[in-house]
N, CA, C, O and the ligand as a Tripos MOL2 file, in Angstrom:
@<TRIPOS>MOLECULE
protein
  261   259    66     0     0
PROTEIN
NO_CHARGES

@<TRIPOS>ATOM
      1 N         -44.3950    9.2590    9.6770 N.3       1 MET1
      2 CA        -44.5780   10.1520   10.8340 C.3       1 MET1
      3 C         -43.5090    9.8700   11.8800 C.2       1 MET1
      4 O         -43.2830    8.7190   12.2510 O.2       1 MET1
      5 N         -42.8790   10.8850   12.3340 N.am      2 ARG2
      6 CA        -41.8450   10.7160   13.3490 C.3       2 ARG2
      7 C         -42.4560   10.4000   14.7050 C.2       2 ARG2
      8 O         -43.5500   10.8450   15.0530 O.2       2 ARG2
      9 N         -41.7060    9.6230   15.4400 N.am      3 GLN3
     10 CA        -42.1550    9.2790   16.7840 C.3       3 GLN3
     11 C         -41.6910   10.3590   17.7640 C.2       3 GLN3
     12 O         -40.5840   10.8840   17.6410 O.2       3 GLN3
     13 N         -42.5370   10.6830   18.7280 N.am      4 PRO4
     14 CA        -42.1100   11.6530   19.7340 C.3       4 PRO4
     15 C         -40.9440   11.0790   20.5430 C.2       4 PRO4
     16 O         -40.8250    9.8610   20.6800 O.2       4 PRO4
     17 N         -40.0930   11.9420   21.0740 N.am      5 PRO5
     18 CA        -38.9660   11.4550   21.8730 C.3       5 PRO5
     19 C         -39.4380   10.9190   23.2140 C.2       5 PRO5
     20 O         -40.5690   11.1640   23.6340 O.2       5 PRO5
     21 N         -38.5740   10.2010   23.8630 N.am      6 SER6
     22 CA        -38.9010    9.7300   25.2010 C.3       6 SER6
     23 C         -38.2340   10.6350   26.2340 C.2       6 SER6
     24 O         -37.3100   11.3870   25.9250 O.2       6 SER6
     25 N         -38.7260   10.5400   27.4590 N.am      7 CYS7
     26 CA        -38.2520   11.4150   28.5290 C.3       7 CYS7
     27 C         -36.7620   11.1830   28.7850 C.2       7 CYS7
     28 O         -36.3100   10.0430   28.9000 O.2       7 CYS7
     29 N         -36.0020   12.2870   28.8740 N.am      8 PRO8
     30 CA        -34.5620   12.1470   29.1250 C.3       8 PRO8
     31 C         -34.2340   11.6730   30.5370 C.2       8 PRO8
     32 O         -33.0990   11.2860   30.8150 O.2       8 PRO8
     33 N         -35.2130   11.7010   31.4180 N.am      9 ASP9
     34 CA        -34.9640   11.2400   32.7860 C.3       9 ASP9
     35 C         -35.0030    9.7120   32.8240 C.2       9 ASP9
     36 O         -36.0370    9.1210   32.5140 O.2       9 ASP9
     37 N         -33.9020    9.0650   33.1970 N.am     10 PRO10
     38 CA        -33.8630    7.5910   33.1770 C.3      10 PRO10
     39 C         -34.8720    6.9680   34.1330 C.2      10 PRO10
     40 O         -35.2470    5.8100   33.9510 O.2      10 PRO10
     41 N         -35.3170    7.6990   35.1370 N.am     11 ARG11
     42 CA        -36.3000    7.1400   36.0770 C.3      11 ARG11
     43 C         -37.6540    6.9240   35.4250 C.2      11 ARG11
     44 O         -38.4910    6.1900   35.9500 O.2      11 ARG11
     45 N         -37.8710    7.5650   34.2780 N.am     12 CYS12
     46 CA        -39.1530    7.4200   33.5900 C.3      12 CYS12
     47 C         -39.1610    6.2210   32.6500 C.2      12 CYS12
     48 O         -40.1850    5.9320   32.0300 O.2      12 CYS12
     49 N         -38.0450    5.5260   32.5380 N.am     13 ASN13
     50 CA        -38.0000    4.3070   31.7340 C.3      13 ASN13
     51 C         -38.4570    4.5130   30.2960 C.2      13 ASN13
     52 O         -39.1710    3.6780   29.7410 O.2      13 ASN13
     53 N         -38.0470    5.6170   29.6990 N.am     14 GLY14
     54 CA        -38.3810    5.8310   28.2950 C.3      14 GLY14
     55 C         -39.8210    6.1930   28.0420 C.2      14 GLY14
     56 O         -40.3550    5.8990   26.9720 O.2      14 GLY14
     57 N         -40.4670    6.8320   29.0120 N.am     15 ALA15
     58 CA        -41.8420    7.2790   28.8010 C.3      15 ALA15
     59 C         -41.8880    8.2610   27.6330 C.2      15 ALA15
     60 O         -41.0650    9.1720   27.5390 O.2      15 ALA15
     61 N         -42.8560    8.0620   26.7520 N.am     16 VAL16
     62 CA        -42.9650    8.9190   25.5700 C.3      16 VAL16
     63 C         -43.4900   10.2870   25.9820 C.2      16 VAL16
     64 O         -44.4060   10.3970   26.7970 O.2      16 VAL16
     65 N         -42.8990   11.3180   25.4110 N.am     17 LEU17
     66 CA        -43.3200   12.6790   25.7300 C.3      17 LEU17
     67 C         -44.5200   13.0780   24.8880 C.2      17 LEU17
     68 O         -44.6780   12.6380   23.7490 O.2      17 LEU17
     69 N         -45.3550   13.9160   25.4680 N.am     18 TRP18
     70 CA        -46.5280   14.4370   24.7700 C.3      18 TRP18
     71 C         -46.2660   15.8770   24.3790 C.2      18 TRP18
     72 O         -45.5590   16.6190   25.0620 O.2      18 TRP18
     73 N         -46.8570   16.2420   23.2650 N.am     19 LYS19
     74 CA        -46.7130   17.6210   22.8340 C.3      19 LYS19
     75 C         -47.7620   18.4640   23.5450 C.2      19 LYS19
     76 O         -48.9650   18.2930   23.3440 O.2      19 LYS19
     77 N         -47.2800   19.3760   24.3780 N.am     20 ASP20
     78 CA        -48.1830   20.2490   25.1150 C.3      20 ASP20
     79 C         -48.3030   21.5670   24.3560 C.2      20 ASP20
     80 O         -47.3740   22.3740   24.3240 O.2      20 ASP20
     81 N         -49.4720   21.7620   23.7470 N.am     21 THR21
     82 CA        -49.6630   22.9640   22.9310 C.3      21 THR21
     83 C         -50.4760   24.0150   23.6540 C.2      21 THR21
     84 O         -51.0230   24.9210   23.0260 O.2      21 THR21
     85 N         -50.5610   23.9030   24.9800 N.am     22 SER22
     86 CA        -51.3890   24.8530   25.7330 C.3      22 SER22
     87 C         -50.8080   26.2550   25.7090 C.2      22 SER22
     88 O         -51.4830   27.2130   26.0870 O.2      22 SER22
     89 N         -49.5700   26.3860   25.2720 N.am     23 THR23
     90 CA        -48.9300   27.7060   25.2850 C.3      23 THR23
     91 C         -48.7480   28.2870   23.8930 C.2      23 THR23
     92 O         -48.0860   29.3130   23.7320 O.2      23 THR23
     93 N         -49.3350   27.6360   22.8730 N.am     24 THR24
     94 CA        -49.0980   28.1000   21.5130 C.3      24 THR24
     95 C         -49.9050   29.3380   21.1530 C.2      24 THR24
     96 O         -49.8010   29.8420   20.0350 O.2      24 THR24
     97 N         -50.6960   29.8250   22.0740 N.am     25 ALA25
     98 CA        -51.4390   31.0560   21.8080 C.3      25 ALA25
     99 C         -50.4860   32.2130   21.5380 C.2      25 ALA25
    100 O         -50.8410   33.1800   20.8620 O.2      25 ALA25
    101 N         -49.2780   32.1040   22.0710 N.am     26 THR26
    102 CA        -48.3020   33.1800   21.8850 C.3      26 THR26
    103 C         -47.3390   32.8900   20.7410 C.2      26 THR26
    104 O         -46.3620   33.6150   20.5580 O.2      26 THR26
    105 N         -47.6020   31.8510   19.9790 N.am     27 GLY27
    106 CA        -46.7220   31.5220   18.8560 C.3      27 GLY27
    107 C         -46.7000   30.0340   18.6130 C.2      27 GLY27
    108 O         -46.7450   29.2430   19.5560 O.2      27 GLY27
    109 N         -46.6310   29.6450   17.3450 N.am     28 GLU28
    110 CA        -46.7240   28.2180   17.0080 C.3      28 GLU28
    111 C         -45.5640   27.3980   17.5570 C.2      28 GLU28
    112 O         -45.6950   26.1920   17.7670 O.2      28 GLU28
    113 N         -44.4410   28.0470   17.7880 N.am     29 ASP29
    114 CA        -43.2860   27.3010   18.2800 C.3      29 ASP29
    115 C         -43.1920   27.3150   19.8010 C.2      29 ASP29
    116 O         -42.2290   26.8010   20.3720 O.2      29 ASP29
    117 N         -44.1700   27.8930   20.4450 N.am     30 HIS30
    118 CA        -44.1470   27.9700   21.9110 C.3      30 HIS30
    119 C         -44.8660   26.7930   22.5240 C.2      30 HIS30
    120 O         -45.9190   26.9460   23.1440 O.2      30 HIS30
    121 N         -44.2920   25.6160   22.3490 N.am     31 TRP31
    122 CA        -44.8810   24.4370   22.9830 C.3      31 TRP31
    123 C         -43.7740   23.6510   23.6430 C.2      31 TRP31
    124 O         -42.5900   23.9120   23.4280 O.2      31 TRP31
    125 N         -44.1690   22.6970   24.4400 N.am     32 PHE32
    126 CA        -43.2140   21.9230   25.2140 C.3      32 PHE32
    127 C         -43.5280   20.4480   25.1030 C.2      32 PHE32
    128 O         -44.6460   20.0480   24.7780 O.2      32 PHE32
    129 N         -42.5190   19.6560   25.3810 N.am     33 TRP33
    130 CA        -42.7560   18.2470   25.5920 C.3      33 TRP33
    131 C         -43.2090   18.0740   27.0310 C.2      33 TRP33
    132 O         -42.6770   18.7190   27.9350 O.2      33 TRP33
    133 N         -44.1690   17.2240   27.2430 N.am     34 TRP34
    134 CA        -44.6590   16.9730   28.5840 C.3      34 TRP34
    135 C         -44.5750   15.4840   28.8660 C.2      34 TRP34
    136 O         -45.0210   14.6570   28.0700 O.2      34 TRP34
    137 N         -43.9960   15.1590   30.0120 N.am     35 CYS35
    138 CA        -43.8490   13.7590   30.3860 C.3      35 CYS35
    139 C         -44.9530   13.3810   31.3540 C.2      35 CYS35
    140 O         -45.0940   13.9920   32.4130 O.2      35 CYS35
    141 N         -45.7350   12.3720   30.9930 N.am     36 GLY36
    142 CA        -46.8230   11.9230   31.8520 C.3      36 GLY36
    143 C         -46.3380   11.1570   33.0570 C.2      36 GLY36
    144 O         -47.1080   10.8870   33.9790 O.2      36 GLY36
    145 N         -45.0630   10.8050   33.0580 N.am     37 SER37
    146 CA        -44.5170   10.0360   34.1670 C.3      37 SER37
    147 C         -44.0010   10.9470   35.2700 C.2      37 SER37
    148 O         -44.3780   10.7780   36.4300 O.2      37 SER37
    149 N         -43.1440   11.9120   34.9350 N.am     38 CYS38
    150 CA        -42.5970   12.8050   35.9600 C.3      38 CYS38
    151 C         -43.2960   14.1600   35.9610 C.2      38 CYS38
    152 O         -42.9700   15.0290   36.7700 O.2      38 CYS38
    153 N         -44.2630   14.3420   35.0480 N.am     39 LYS39
    154 CA        -45.0680   15.5690   34.9700 C.3      39 LYS39
    155 C         -44.2230   16.8120   34.7250 C.2      39 LYS39
    156 O         -44.6080   17.9230   35.0880 O.2      39 LYS39
    157 N         -43.0880   16.6120   34.1150 N.am     40 ARG40
    158 CA        -42.2540   17.7730   33.8300 C.3      40 ARG40
    159 C         -42.3560   18.1500   32.3680 C.2      40 ARG40
    160 O         -42.7430   17.3380   31.5280 O.2      40 ARG40
    161 N         -42.0090   19.3780   32.0780 N.am     41 LYS41
    162 CA        -41.9960   19.8560   30.7010 C.3      41 LYS41
    163 C         -40.5590   19.9650   30.2370 C.2      41 LYS41
    164 O         -39.6670   20.3620   30.9870 O.2      41 LYS41
    165 N         -40.3590   19.6050   28.9880 N.am     42 TRP42
    166 CA        -39.0300   19.6660   28.3990 C.3      42 TRP42
    167 C         -39.0740   20.5440   27.1680 C.2      42 TRP42
    168 O         -39.9980   20.4750   26.3570 O.2      42 TRP42
    169 N         -38.0630   21.3630   27.0520 N.am     43 LYS43
    170 CA        -38.0110   22.2550   25.9090 C.3      43 LYS43
    171 C         -37.5530   21.4800   24.6780 C.2      43 LYS43
    172 O         -36.5230   20.8070   24.7210 O.2      43 LYS43
    173 N         -38.3100   21.5700   23.5770 N.am     44 PRO44
    174 CA        -37.8950   20.8580   22.3600 C.3      44 PRO44
    175 C         -36.6820   21.5200   21.7220 C.2      44 PRO44
    176 O         -36.4690   22.7240   21.8680 O.2      44 PRO44
    177 N         -35.9070   20.7390   21.0290 N.am     45 THR45
    178 CA        -34.7810   21.2910   20.2810 C.3      45 THR45
    179 C         -35.3130   21.9810   19.0340 C.2      45 THR45
    180 O         -36.4720   21.8000   18.6610 O.2      45 THR45
    181 N         -34.4710   22.7600   18.4010 N.am     46 SER46
    182 CA        -34.9070   23.4690   17.1960 C.3      46 SER46
    183 C         -35.2870   22.4850   16.0980 C.2      46 SER46
    184 O         -36.1890   22.7520   15.3040 O.2      46 SER46
    185 N         -34.5980   21.3460   16.0520 N.am     47 GLU47
    186 CA        -34.9540   20.3260   15.0720 C.3      47 GLU47
    187 C         -36.3300   19.7440   15.3670 C.2      47 GLU47
    188 O         -37.1160   19.4960   14.4520 O.2      47 GLU47
    189 N         -36.6160   19.5300   16.6360 N.am     48 GLN48
    190 CA        -37.9320   18.9850   17.0190 C.3      48 GLN48
    191 C         -39.0260   20.0040   16.7810 C.2      48 GLN48
    192 O         -40.1380   19.6420   16.3980 O.2      48 GLN48
    193 N         -38.7250   21.2790   17.0020 N.am     49 LEU49
    194 CA        -39.7170   22.3130   16.7240 C.3      49 LEU49
    195 C         -40.1500   22.2440   15.2650 C.2      49 LEU49
    196 O         -41.3310   22.3750   14.9430 O.2      49 LEU49
    197 N         -39.1810   22.0390   14.4010 N.am     50 GLU50
    198 CA        -39.4610   21.9620   12.9690 C.3      50 GLU50
    199 C         -40.2320   20.6940   12.6200 C.2      50 GLU50
    200 O         -41.2130   20.7400   11.8780 O.2      50 GLU50
    201 N         -39.7780   19.5510   13.1670 N.am     51 ALA51
    202 CA        -40.3410   18.2620   12.7840 C.3      51 ALA51
    203 C         -41.7430   18.0490   13.3380 C.2      51 ALA51
    204 O         -42.5650   17.3740   12.7180 O.2      51 ALA51
    205 N         -42.0120   18.6180   14.4910 N.am     52 PHE52
    206 CA        -43.3000   18.3540   15.1450 C.3      52 PHE52
    207 C         -44.2110   19.5640   15.1770 C.2      52 PHE52
    208 O         -45.1690   19.6100   15.9490 O.2      52 PHE52
    209 N         -43.9140   20.5390   14.3430 N.am     53 ARG53
    210 CA        -44.6970   21.7800   14.3980 C.3      53 ARG53
    211 C         -46.1880   21.5040   14.2120 C.2      53 ARG53
    212 O         -47.0220   22.0830   14.9080 O.2      53 ARG53
    213 N         -46.5150   20.6290   13.2830 N.am     54 TYR54
    214 CA        -47.9280   20.3530   13.0060 C.3      54 TYR54
    215 C         -48.3330   18.9380   13.3920 C.2      54 TYR54
    216 O         -49.3510   18.4400   12.9130 O.2      54 TYR54
    217 N         -47.5680   18.2920   14.2330 N.am     55 GLY55
    218 CA        -47.9380   16.9500   14.6280 C.3      55 GLY55
    219 C         -46.8570   16.3410   15.4900 C.2      55 GLY55
    220 O         -45.8700   17.0180   15.7750 O.2      55 GLY55
    221 N         -46.9890   15.1060   15.9170 N.am     56 PRO56
    222 CA        -48.1020   14.2160   15.5970 C.3      56 PRO56
    223 C         -49.3170   14.4270   16.5030 C.2      56 PRO56
    224 O         -50.4420   14.1300   16.1010 O.2      56 PRO56
    225 N         -49.1060   14.9320   17.7070 N.am     57 SER57
    226 CA        -50.2350   15.0370   18.6220 C.3      57 SER57
    227 C         -50.7910   16.4520   18.6750 C.2      57 SER57
    228 O         -51.8350   16.6870   19.2820 O.2      57 SER57
    229 N         -50.1110   17.3810   18.0540 N.am     58 GLY58
    230 CA        -50.5910   18.7530   18.0830 C.3      58 GLY58
    231 C         -51.3580   19.0980   16.8260 C.2      58 GLY58
    232 O         -51.2790   18.3830   15.8270 O.2      58 GLY58
    233 N         -52.0760   20.1560   16.8690 N.am     59 ARG59
    234 CA        -52.7970   20.6240   15.6980 C.3      59 ARG59
    235 C         -52.4990   22.0990   15.5140 C.2      59 ARG59
    236 O         -52.1410   22.7920   16.4670 O.2      59 ARG59
    237 N         -52.6410   22.5630   14.3290 N.am     60 ARG60
    238 CA        -52.5190   24.0020   14.1480 C.3      60 ARG60
    239 C         -53.5450   24.6780   15.0300 C.2      60 ARG60
    240 O         -54.7180   24.3060   15.0500 O.2      60 ARG60
    241 N         -53.0890   25.6640   15.7490 N.am     61 SER61
    242 CA        -54.0060   26.2950   16.6860 C.3      61 SER61
    243 C         -54.8830   27.3010   15.9540 C.2      61 SER61
    244 O         -54.4330   28.3590   15.5150 O.2      61 SER61
    245 N         -56.1300   26.9330   15.8450 N.am     62 HIS62
    246 CA        -57.1010   27.8830   15.3480 C.3      62 HIS62
    247 C         -58.3320   27.7010   16.2040 C.2      62 HIS62
    248 O         -58.6760   26.5770   16.5700 O.2      62 HIS62
    249 N         -58.9780   28.7600   16.5170 N.am     63 ARG63
    250 CA        -60.0510   28.6960   17.5080 C.3      63 ARG63
    251 C         -61.3900   28.6110   16.8200 C.2      63 ARG63
    252 O         -62.0710   29.6220   16.6470 O.2      63 ARG63
    253 N         -61.7720   27.4170   16.4280 N.am     64 LEU64
    254 CA        -63.0580   27.2280   15.7740 C.3      64 LEU64
    255 C         -64.0670   26.5860   16.7020 C.2      64 LEU64
    256 O         -65.2130   26.3580   16.3150 O.2      64 LEU64
    257 N         -63.6530   26.2930   17.9160 N.am     65 HIS65
    258 CA        -64.5430   25.6000   18.8290 C.3      65 HIS65
    259 C         -65.4510   26.5560   19.5830 C.2      65 HIS65
    260 O         -66.2660   26.1210   20.3970 O.2      65 HIS65
    261 ZN        -40.2080   11.9800   32.7000 Zn       66 ZN66
@<TRIPOS>BOND
     1     1     2 1
     2     2     3 1
     3     3     4 2
     4     3     5 am
     5     5     6 1
     6     6     7 1
     7     7     8 2
     8     7     9 am
     9     9    10 1
    10    10    11 1
    11    11    12 2
    12    11    13 am
    13    13    14 1
    14    14    15 1
    15    15    16 2
    16    15    17 am
    17    17    18 1
    18    18    19 1
    19    19    20 2
    20    19    21 am
    21    21    22 1
    22    22    23 1
    23    23    24 2
    24    23    25 am
    25    25    26 1
    26    26    27 1
    27    27    28 2
    28    27    29 am
    29    29    30 1
    30    30    31 1
    31    31    32 2
    32    31    33 am
    33    33    34 1
    34    34    35 1
    35    35    36 2
    36    35    37 am
    37    37    38 1
    38    38    39 1
    39    39    40 2
    40    39    41 am
    41    41    42 1
    42    42    43 1
    43    43    44 2
    44    43    45 am
    45    45    46 1
    46    46    47 1
    47    47    48 2
    48    47    49 am
    49    49    50 1
    50    50    51 1
    51    51    52 2
    52    51    53 am
    53    53    54 1
    54    54    55 1
    55    55    56 2
    56    55    57 am
    57    57    58 1
    58    58    59 1
    59    59    60 2
    60    59    61 am
    61    61    62 1
    62    62    63 1
    63    63    64 2
    64    63    65 am
    65    65    66 1
    66    66    67 1
    67    67    68 2
    68    67    69 am
    69    69    70 1
    70    70    71 1
    71    71    72 2
    72    71    73 am
    73    73    74 1
    74    74    75 1
    75    75    76 2
    76    75    77 am
    77    77    78 1
    78    78    79 1
    79    79    80 2
    80    79    81 am
    81    81    82 1
    82    82    83 1
    83    83    84 2
    84    83    85 am
    85    85    86 1
    86    86    87 1
    87    87    88 2
    88    87    89 am
    89    89    90 1
    90    90    91 1
    91    91    92 2
    92    91    93 am
    93    93    94 1
    94    94    95 1
    95    95    96 2
    96    95    97 am
    97    97    98 1
    98    98    99 1
    99    99   100 2
   100    99   101 am
   101   101   102 1
   102   102   103 1
   103   103   104 2
   104   103   105 am
   105   105   106 1
   106   106   107 1
   107   107   108 2
   108   107   109 am
   109   109   110 1
   110   110   111 1
   111   111   112 2
   112   111   113 am
   113   113   114 1
   114   114   115 1
   115   115   116 2
   116   115   117 am
   117   117   118 1
   118   118   119 1
   119   119   120 2
   120   119   121 am
   121   121   122 1
   122   122   123 1
   123   123   124 2
   124   123   125 am
   125   125   126 1
   126   126   127 1
   127   127   128 2
   128   127   129 am
   129   129   130 1
   130   130   131 1
   131   131   132 2
   132   131   133 am
   133   133   134 1
   134   134   135 1
   135   135   136 2
   136   135   137 am
   137   137   138 1
   138   138   139 1
   139   139   140 2
   140   139   141 am
   141   141   142 1
   142   142   143 1
   143   143   144 2
   144   143   145 am
   145   145   146 1
   146   146   147 1
   147   147   148 2
   148   147   149 am
   149   149   150 1
   150   150   151 1
   151   151   152 2
   152   151   153 am
   153   153   154 1
   154   154   155 1
   155   155   156 2
   156   155   157 am
   157   157   158 1
   158   158   159 1
   159   159   160 2
   160   159   161 am
   161   161   162 1
   162   162   163 1
   163   163   164 2
   164   163   165 am
   165   165   166 1
   166   166   167 1
   167   167   168 2
   168   167   169 am
   169   169   170 1
   170   170   171 1
   171   171   172 2
   172   171   173 am
   173   173   174 1
   174   174   175 1
   175   175   176 2
   176   175   177 am
   177   177   178 1
   178   178   179 1
   179   179   180 2
   180   179   181 am
   181   181   182 1
   182   182   183 1
   183   183   184 2
   184   183   185 am
   185   185   186 1
   186   186   187 1
   187   187   188 2
   188   187   189 am
   189   189   190 1
   190   190   191 1
   191   191   192 2
   192   191   193 am
   193   193   194 1
   194   194   195 1
   195   195   196 2
   196   195   197 am
   197   197   198 1
   198   198   199 1
   199   199   200 2
   200   199   201 am
   201   201   202 1
   202   202   203 1
   203   203   204 2
   204   203   205 am
   205   205   206 1
   206   206   207 1
   207   207   208 2
   208   207   209 am
   209   209   210 1
   210   210   211 1
   211   211   212 2
   212   211   213 am
   213   213   214 1
   214   214   215 1
   215   215   216 2
   216   215   217 am
   217   217   218 1
   218   218   219 1
   219   219   220 2
   220   219   221 am
   221   221   222 1
   222   222   223 1
   223   223   224 2
   224   223   225 am
   225   225   226 1
   226   226   227 1
   227   227   228 2
   228   227   229 am
   229   229   230 1
   230   230   231 1
   231   231   232 2
   232   231   233 am
   233   233   234 1
   234   234   235 1
   235   235   236 2
   236   235   237 am
   237   237   238 1
   238   238   239 1
   239   239   240 2
   240   239   241 am
   241   241   242 1
   242   242   243 1
   243   243   244 2
   244   243   245 am
   245   245   246 1
   246   246   247 1
   247   247   248 2
   248   247   249 am
   249   249   250 1
   250   250   251 1
   251   251   252 2
   252   251   253 am
   253   253   254 1
   254   254   255 1
   255   255   256 2
   256   255   257 am
   257   257   258 1
   258   258   259 1
   259   259   260 2
@<TRIPOS>SUBSTRUCTURE
     1 MET1         2 RESIDUE 1 A MET
     2 ARG2         6 RESIDUE 1 A ARG
     3 GLN3        10 RESIDUE 1 A GLN
     4 PRO4        14 RESIDUE 1 A PRO
     5 PRO5        18 RESIDUE 1 A PRO
     6 SER6        22 RESIDUE 1 A SER
     7 CYS7        26 RESIDUE 1 A CYS
     8 PRO8        30 RESIDUE 1 A PRO
     9 ASP9        34 RESIDUE 1 A ASP
    10 PRO10       38 RESIDUE 1 A PRO
    11 ARG11       42 RESIDUE 1 A ARG
    12 CYS12       46 RESIDUE 1 A CYS
    13 ASN13       50 RESIDUE 1 A ASN
    14 GLY14       54 RESIDUE 1 A GLY
    15 ALA15       58 RESIDUE 1 A ALA
    16 VAL16       62 RESIDUE 1 A VAL
    17 LEU17       66 RESIDUE 1 A LEU
    18 TRP18       70 RESIDUE 1 A TRP
    19 LYS19       74 RESIDUE 1 A LYS
    20 ASP20       78 RESIDUE 1 A ASP
    21 THR21       82 RESIDUE 1 A THR
    22 SER22       86 RESIDUE 1 A SER
    23 THR23       90 RESIDUE 1 A THR
    24 THR24       94 RESIDUE 1 A THR
    25 ALA25       98 RESIDUE 1 A ALA
    26 THR26      102 RESIDUE 1 A THR
    27 GLY27      106 RESIDUE 1 A GLY
    28 GLU28      110 RESIDUE 1 A GLU
    29 ASP29      114 RESIDUE 1 A ASP
    30 HIS30      118 RESIDUE 1 A HIS
    31 TRP31      122 RESIDUE 1 A TRP
    32 PHE32      126 RESIDUE 1 A PHE
    33 TRP33      130 RESIDUE 1 A TRP
    34 TRP34      134 RESIDUE 1 A TRP
    35 CYS35      138 RESIDUE 1 A CYS
    36 GLY36      142 RESIDUE 1 A GLY
    37 SER37      146 RESIDUE 1 A SER
    38 CYS38      150 RESIDUE 1 A CYS
    39 LYS39      154 RESIDUE 1 A LYS
    40 ARG40      158 RESIDUE 1 A ARG
    41 LYS41      162 RESIDUE 1 A LYS
    42 TRP42      166 RESIDUE 1 A TRP
    43 LYS43      170 RESIDUE 1 A LYS
    44 PRO44      174 RESIDUE 1 A PRO
    45 THR45      178 RESIDUE 1 A THR
    46 SER46      182 RESIDUE 1 A SER
    47 GLU47      186 RESIDUE 1 A GLU
    48 GLN48      190 RESIDUE 1 A GLN
    49 LEU49      194 RESIDUE 1 A LEU
    50 GLU50      198 RESIDUE 1 A GLU
    51 ALA51      202 RESIDUE 1 A ALA
    52 PHE52      206 RESIDUE 1 A PHE
    53 ARG53      210 RESIDUE 1 A ARG
    54 TYR54      214 RESIDUE 1 A TYR
    55 GLY55      218 RESIDUE 1 A GLY
    56 PRO56      222 RESIDUE 1 A PRO
    57 SER57      226 RESIDUE 1 A SER
    58 GLY58      230 RESIDUE 1 A GLY
    59 ARG59      234 RESIDUE 1 A ARG
    60 ARG60      238 RESIDUE 1 A ARG
    61 SER61      242 RESIDUE 1 A SER
    62 HIS62      246 RESIDUE 1 A HIS
    63 ARG63      250 RESIDUE 1 A ARG
    64 LEU64      254 RESIDUE 1 A LEU
    65 HIS65      258 RESIDUE 1 A HIS
    66 ZN66       261 GROUP 0 **** ****
């Protein structure tokens, strides 16, 4: 399993980014990296979109709840 990237902002000291899937209702690739340190969202690269489409912290969006 690939590790999520860390925040590109040096002030965050390599804080690991979280996969924010709150916007995937409009498409599976419409998600962002979210930094818990600076609270900013970062756009994933096309390679990251591919590698993290179904993980590690995200799930396929289906509304069974
Ligand atoms: Zn940050």
